[in-house]
C-alpha positions in Angstrom: 3.3 -11.7 -14.8 -0.5 -12.0 -14.3 -1.8 -14.1 -11.4 -5.1 -15.0 -9.8 -5.3 -12.9 -6.6 -4.0 -14.7 -3.5 -7.3 -13.9 -1.7 -9.5 -15.7 -4.3 -7.1 -18.7 -4.3 -7.3 -19.1 -0.6 -11.1 -19.0 -0.4 -11.5 -21.2 -3.5 -9.2 -23.8 -1.8 -11.4 -23.8 1.3 -14.5 -24.3 -0.8 -12.9 -27.2 -2.6 -12.1 -28.8 0.7 -15.8 -28.6 1.7 -17.5 -29.3 -1.6 -15.0 -31.8 -3.1 -12.9 -31.6 -6.3 -16.0 -31.7 -8.5 -17.2 -28.3 -7.1 -17.8 -25.8 -9.9 -15.5 -22.9 -10.3 -16.9 -19.9 -8.4 -16.1 -16.2 -8.6 -15.2 -15.6 -5.0 -15.0 -12.1 -3.5 -14.0 -12.7 0.1 -10.4 -11.6 0.5 -8.6 -12.5 3.7 -5.9 -9.8 3.6 -6.0 -6.0 3.7 -3.8 -2.9 3.5 -4.5 -1.6 6.9 -4.0 1.7 8.9 -0.5 2.3 10.3 0.4 0.2 13.3 2.6 2.5 15.2 5.1 1.3 17.8 5.5 2.5 21.3 8.5 4.7 20.2 7.8 8.4 20.3 8.1 10.7 17.3 11.5 12.3 17.0 12.3 15.4 14.9 15.4 15.7 12.7 15.8 18.7 10.4 12.2 19.5 10.5 11.1 16.0 9.6 9.4 13.7 12.1 10.6 10.1 12.4 8.4 7.3 13.5 8.4 3.5 13.5 5.6 1.2 12.3 5.3 -2.6 12.1 3.5 -2.4 8.7 4.2 1.0 7.0 7.3 2.6 5.6 7.3 5.9 3.6 5.9 9.4 4.3 2.7 10.5 6.0 1.6 14.1 6.4 -0.7 15.0 9.3 -1.9 18.0 11.3 -4.6 19.4 9.0 -7.3 18.4 6.6 -6.1 16.5 3.5 -8.3 16.1 0.4 -5.8 15.0 -2.2 -2.6 13.0 -2.6 -0.6 12.0 -5.7 2.6 10.1 -6.5 4.3 8.0 -9.2 6.5 4.9 -8.8 8.1 2.0 -10.7 6.9 -1.4 -9.8 9.8 -3.3 -8.1 10.7 -6.9 -8.8 10.5 -9.5 -6.0 13.2 -11.8 -4.7 11.3 -15.0 -3.6 13.0 -17.6 -1.5 10.2 -20.1 -1.1 8.4 -18.4 1.8 5.0 -16.8 1.3 5.6 -13.0 1.7 3.6 -9.8 0.8 4.3 -6.2 -0.1 2.2 -3.3 -1.5 2.9 0.2 -2.7 0.3 2.8 -2.6 -0.9 6.4 -2.0 -3.9 7.3 0.2 -5.8 9.5 2.6 -6.2 8.6 6.2 -4.8 5.7 8.2 -2.3 7.5 10.3 -4.2 7.8 13.5 -7.6 7.1 12.0 -9.5 3.9 11.3 -10.2 4.3 7.6 -7.9 4.4 4.6 -8.8 5.4 1.0 -6.1 4.1 -1.2 -4.9 2.6 -4.5 -1.7 0.9 -5.5 0.2 -2.1 -6.7 1.6 -5.2 -5.1 4.0 -8.1 -5.4 3.6 -11.2 -3.2 5.6 -14.4 -3.2 3.6 -17.6 -3.2 5.3 -21.0 -3.4 8.5 -19.3 -4.5 7.0 -17.4 -7.4 6.2 -13.6 -7.6 2.6 -12.5 -8.2 2.1 -8.9 -9.4 -1.2 -7.0 -9.5 -2.9 -3.7 -8.7 -5.9 -2.7 -6.6 -7.9 -0.1 -4.8 -9.2 -0.2 -1.2 -11.7 1.7 0.9 -10.6 0.2 4.3 -12.2 -1.2 6.4 -13.8 -2.7 3.2 -11.6 -5.3 1.6 -9.4 -4.4 -1.4 -10.6 -4.9 -5.0 -8.1 -6.1 -7.5 -7.9 -4.9 -11.1 -7.7 -7.6 -13.7 -4.9 -5.9 -15.7 -1.5 -7.5 -16.0 1.2 -5.9 -13.9 4.9 -6.5 -14.5 8.1 -5.4 -12.7 9.3 -2.1 -14.2 5.8 -0.8 -14.9 5.5 2.9 -14.3 2.5 3.9 -12.1 0.8 7.2 -11.4 -1.9 7.5 -8.9 -4.2 10.1 -7.2 -6.8 10.0 -4.4 -9.1 13.0 -4.1 -12.0 13.8 -1.8 -14.3 16.5 -3.4 -16.7 17.0 -0.5 -19.4 15.1 1.4 -17.3 12.0 1.4 -17.0 11.6 -2.4 -13.7 10.0 -3.3 -12.1 9.5 -6.7 -9.3 7.0 -6.9 -7.2 6.8 -10.1 -4.4 4.4 -10.9 -2.6 4.3 -14.3 0.0 1.9 -15.6 1.6 4.2 -18.2 3.9 1.4 -19.3 1.1 -1.1 -20.1 -1.3 1.7 -21.2 -4.2 1.0 -18.8 -6.0 3.2 -16.3 -8.8 2.9 -13.8 -10.8 5.7 -12.2 -13.0 4.6 -9.3 -15.7 6.7 -7.5 -16.6 5.8 -3.9 -18.3 7.4 -1.0 -17.2 7.2 2.7 -19.1 9.7 4.8 -17.1 9.4 8.0 -13.6 9.7 6.6 -11.3 11.7 8.9 -9.3 13.3 6.1 -6.5 13.7 8.7 -3.5 12.4 6.8 -2.0 11.9 3.3 0.6 9.2 2.7 2.8 7.4 0.2 3.6 4.0 1.5 5.3 0.6 1.1 3.4 -1.8 3.3 3.4 -5.3 4.7 -0.2 -6.3 4.2 -2.1 -7.8 7.2 -4.5 -10.6 8.0 -6.5 -11.1 11.2 -3.3 -11.7 13.1 -1.5 -8.5 12.0 1.2 -7.6 9.5 2.5 -10.5 7.4 6.1 -11.2 6.3 7.4 -8.5 3.9 8.4 -9.5 0.4 12.0 -8.6 -0.5 11.3 -5.9 -3.1 14.8 -4.4 -3.1 14.1 -0.7 -3.5 11.1 1.4 -4.7 11.4 5.0 -5.8 8.5 7.4 -5.4 8.3 10.7 -7.3 5.9 13.6 -7.6 4.6 13.0 -4.1 2.1 15.8 -3.3 -0.7 16.5 -0.8 -3.3 19.2 -1.3 -1.5 20.2 -4.4 1.8 20.9 -2.7 4.9 18.7 -2.3 4.6 16.3 0.6 7.7 17.9 2.1 5.7 21.2 2.6 3.9 19.5 5.5 6.9 18.3 7.6 5.7 14.7 7.2 6.6 11.7 9.2 9.5 9.6 7.8 8.4 6.1 8.7 10.7 3.1 9.3 9.1 -0.4 9.2 10.3 -2.5 12.1 9.0 -5.4 14.2 10.4 -7.3 17.2 13.8 -5.6 17.0 14.2 -6.2 13.2 14.2 -3.3 10.7 12.2 -4.4 7.7 12.3 -1.3 5.5 13.8 2.2 5.7 12.8 5.5 4.1 15.2 7.9 2.5 15.3 11.6 3.0 13.1 13.7 0.7 14.7 15.0 -2.5 13.2 18.3 -3.7 10.3 17.8 -1.3 8.5 15.2 -3.4 10.8 12.2 -4.2 12.2 9.4 -2.0 12.9 5.7 -1.8 12.0 2.9 0.4 14.5 0.0 0.8 13.8 -3.5 2.0 16.2 -4.4 4.9 15.1 -7.3 7.2 18.1 -6.6 9.5 18.3 -7.1 13.3 
C-alpha cells in the first residue's frame, strides 16, 4: 500500500490550519520524525557466549563497535503491521554510526499505523538531517537488500533495492565528520522531539546476509540489543545464525 508520508501530512495539516482550506497544495519537506542514534539505558553491557547484550529504548538488533567501519549490508522481508487504532511507528534499516556517536548514515523501510491503517514506505537518512522518503510503493512481503558504504573523505553511497517490486535507489552523500565507529542492522521505534514513539506491532522481521566491512556481523562480537522502556520489553533480538542472520520480534510485555 502506498501512502503519503506521515511527515508531509502533519506539516500540510498545520499549513491548512493557518492558511485556510483554500490554501494551495504544497510540496512540504519538513519532517517531524527521525530515525535517531541508539538511546541506551543505564543498564551495563553484559556478555553471553562472546556476544554483548544491551538495552535501548529505541533500537533492537545488532550493532558492531570497537573499530572503524566503512560498510554494512543486509537483506530483510518487509513485515506486515497489526494496527489497533493507535498511531504507532516502526522502521527497519542498516547503517553506519549511531551507537555512541551523534550521526547515523542509514537506509531502510518502514510501517506506521495512522488512524488504524498501515502505511508502508522506504527512505534514506543522513542523521541529524531529516529522512528522505522514496516515492516507490512498498508492500508487506517485499524483499529488500541494502548497503551503506563510505569510500573515503566522508563520501557515502546508500543503496536500497526492493527486489520484489523491481526498484532500486543509489544515493551519494557526503558527511565529513562521521565517526565510522559502528555498523548496525536495526528495528527501531522512530523518534520525535520528545523521544521514541510507540512501536508498531510488526510481528517478526528476519534479517539475512548481515555483514560489516565485508565480514559477517558475528565476526565482530556485536551487541545484541533489546528494545525496552519503563519496564516494558518492546522487541527482542534472536541469537545469530551462521553469524549473519537473526530475527527481531515485537513483544510489548511488562
